C-alpha positions in Angstrom: 33.0 64.6 -10.3 34.5 61.1 -9.9 32.1 58.4 -9.0 32.8 55.9 -6.5 32.0 52.2 -7.1 29.9 50.5 -4.2 31.9 48.3 -1.9 32.2 44.9 -2.9 30.7 42.3 -1.0 33.1 40.2 1.2 33.5 36.7 -0.3 32.0 33.9 1.7 34.9 31.8 3.0 34.8 28.5 1.4 34.6 25.6 4.0 35.9 22.3 2.8 33.9 19.6 4.1 34.5 15.8 3.9 32.0 13.5 2.1 30.9 12.2 5.4 30.0 15.8 6.6 28.2 16.7 3.6 26.0 13.7 3.9 25.5 14.4 7.6 24.4 18.0 6.6 21.9 16.7 3.9 20.4 14.4 6.6 20.2 17.1 9.1 18.7 19.7 6.8 16.2 17.1 5.5 14.8 16.7 8.7 14.2 20.5 9.0 12.6 20.8 5.3 10.4 17.5 5.8 9.0 18.8 9.0 8.2 22.2 7.6 6.8 21.3 4.2 6.1 17.7 4.4 7.6 14.9 2.4 5.3 15.2 -0.8 5.9 19.0 -1.3 9.6 19.2 -0.6 12.0 19.5 -3.6 15.4 18.2 -4.1 16.5 21.8 -4.7 15.3 22.8 -1.1 16.9 19.7 0.5 20.2 20.5 -1.2 20.0 24.2 0.1 19.1 23.1 3.7 22.1 20.9 3.3 24.3 23.8 2.1 25.4 21.9 -1.1 24.6 22.4 -4.9 21.7 20.6 -6.3 24.1 18.5 -8.3 25.9 17.6 -5.3 22.8 16.3 -3.9 22.7 13.4 -6.4 26.3 12.2 -5.4 24.9 10.9 -2.2 21.2 10.2 -2.8 19.6 9.1 -6.1 16.3 10.9 -4.7 14.4 12.3 -1.8 13.0 8.8 -1.4 16.4 7.4 -0.9 17.4 10.3 1.4 14.3 9.6 3.6 15.4 5.8 3.5 18.7 6.8 4.7 17.3 8.8 7.7 15.5 5.8 8.6 18.4 3.6 8.3 20.5 6.1 10.5 17.6 5.8 13.1 17.8 2.0 13.0 21.4 2.0 13.3 21.2 4.0 16.6 18.8 1.6 18.0 20.9 -1.6 16.7 24.0 -0.1 18.5 21.8 0.2 21.8 20.6 -3.5 21.3 24.1 -4.8 20.7 25.6 -3.0 23.8 22.6 -4.4 25.8 23.3 -8.0 24.5 27.1 -7.5 25.3 26.2 -7.1 29.0 25.5 -10.8 29.1 22.6 -10.7 31.5 19.8 -13.2 32.1 17.5 -13.9 29.1 14.2 -12.4 30.5 15.7 -9.1 31.8 17.6 -8.7 29.0 14.3 -8.9 26.7 12.7 -6.6 28.9 15.4 -4.0 28.6 15.6 -4.4 24.8 11.6 -3.6 24.5 11.9 -0.8 26.9 14.9 0.6 24.8 12.8 0.2 21.4 9.8 2.0 22.9 11.9 4.9 24.2 13.9 5.3 20.9 10.7 5.4 18.7 9.2 8.1 21.2 12.3 10.2 21.1 12.1 10.1 17.3 8.5 10.7 17.1 8.8 13.3 14.3 10.9 11.0 12.1 7.9 8.5 12.5 5.5 11.1 11.6 7.4 12.2 8.3 7.8 8.5 7.2 4.4 7.1 8.0 2.3 10.0 7.1 3.5 11.2 3.7 6.1 8.9 2.5 5.3 7.1 -0.8 5.7 3.3 -1.4 9.5 3.5 -2.4 10.7 5.2 0.7 8.5 2.8 2.8 10.0 -0.1 1.2 13.5 1.3 2.1 12.3 1.8 5.6 11.2 -1.8 5.9 14.6 -3.1 4.8 16.1 -1.3 7.6 13.4 -2.5 10.1 14.0 -6.2 9.1 17.6 -5.8 10.4 16.0 -5.2 14.0 13.7 -8.2 13.5 16.7 -10.4 12.4 18.9 -9.3 15.4 15.8 -9.9 17.8 15.3 -13.4 16.1 19.0 -14.3 16.7 19.0 -13.5 20.4 15.4 -15.2 20.9 16.6 -18.1 19.1 19.5 -18.6 21.3 17.3 -18.0 24.4 15.0 -20.8 23.0 17.8 -23.2 22.8 18.7 -22.4 26.4 15.3 -23.2 27.4 14.4 -19.6 28.5 11.9 -18.8 25.6 9.3 -20.8 24.0 8.2 -20.3 20.3 7.1 -22.7 17.7 8.6 -20.4 15.3 11.0 -17.9 16.5 11.0 -15.7 13.1 7.2 -15.3 13.4 7.4 -14.6 17.2 9.8 -11.8 16.4 8.0 -10.4 13.7 4.8 -10.4 15.7 6.6 -8.7 18.6 8.4 -6.1 16.5 5.4 -5.2 14.2 2.9 -5.4 17.2 5.2 -2.7 19.0 5.9 -0.7 15.9 2.2 -0.5 14.8 1.1 0.5 18.4 3.8 3.1 18.6 2.9 4.5 15.3 -0.7 4.7 16.0 0.2 6.6 19.4 2.7 8.8 17.7 0.3 9.8 14.9 -2.3 11.1 17.4 0.4 13.7 18.7 -0.9 13.0 22.1 1.7 12.6 25.2 2.9 9.0 25.4 3.4 7.2 28.5 6.5 5.3 27.6 6.4 3.0 30.7 2.7 2.1 30.1 3.6 1.4 26.2 6.6 -0.8 27.1 4.4 -2.6 29.8 1.8 -3.5 27.2 4.4 -4.7 24.6 6.1 -6.7 27.4 2.7 -8.3 28.2 2.4 -9.5 24.7 6.3 -10.7 24.6 5.8 -12.5 27.9 2.7 -14.3 26.8 4.0 -15.1 23.3 7.4 -16.5 24.2 6.2 -18.3 27.4 7.5 -16.2 30.4 7.6 -18.4 33.6 4.9 -17.6 36.2 6.3 -15.6 39.0 6.8 -17.5 42.2 4.7 -16.9 45.3 
C-alpha cells in the first residue's frame, strides 16, 4: 500500500524591508517586550524576535539593548523637538510661546508615560546616560530661545543655561515622580505648576490691573 507524504507547509512569503523599516520594527517591538518583561529581564533574542529579524541582524542596528533603549528615548525627544520648532516658527510673543512650550512638554511626557516608566524604573547607567544626552538637546534649544528672549528684554535670568536646566529638570523630575505613581495625571495642573516656576525664575511681568 502506497504511503502519502504529509502536505508540505506553505512557505512564508519573504517580505523585503528597508533598513529604516527594520529599525522602526525593532523599536516598536522593543516597547512591547520591555513593557511585558522589564528592561533587565529582556534579552536581545526576544527583542530581535519582536522586531521580526534574526538575532544577528539586531546588531546591525544596535550595539546592545541599552543602545536600543537610548534610541527609543531619542526618538521620543525628536518628536518633542519637532513640536518645539513648529511652535517657535510661529513667531509669537515671548511669554505666550514659552507657556505653549511648557504645556507641550508636559503633555508629551504624559502621552509617553510608559516609556518614562521603562527608562527610569529599570534602565541601567549606560542607557540612562544615552537618555541624558538626548535630554540635553531639549535644554539647549530652550536655552537658545530664552537667551534670545533675554536679549530682547522679555526674560530676566542671571545665567540662562542654569535657568533652562532648572526649568527642564524641575519639570522632568516632577513628571517622573507623578508617572511612577501610575495615578491619573492632571496635565493642566502640572503645566500650571511648572509655569509658576518658570514665571518666577524668568521674571514674568506682573499682570496689569
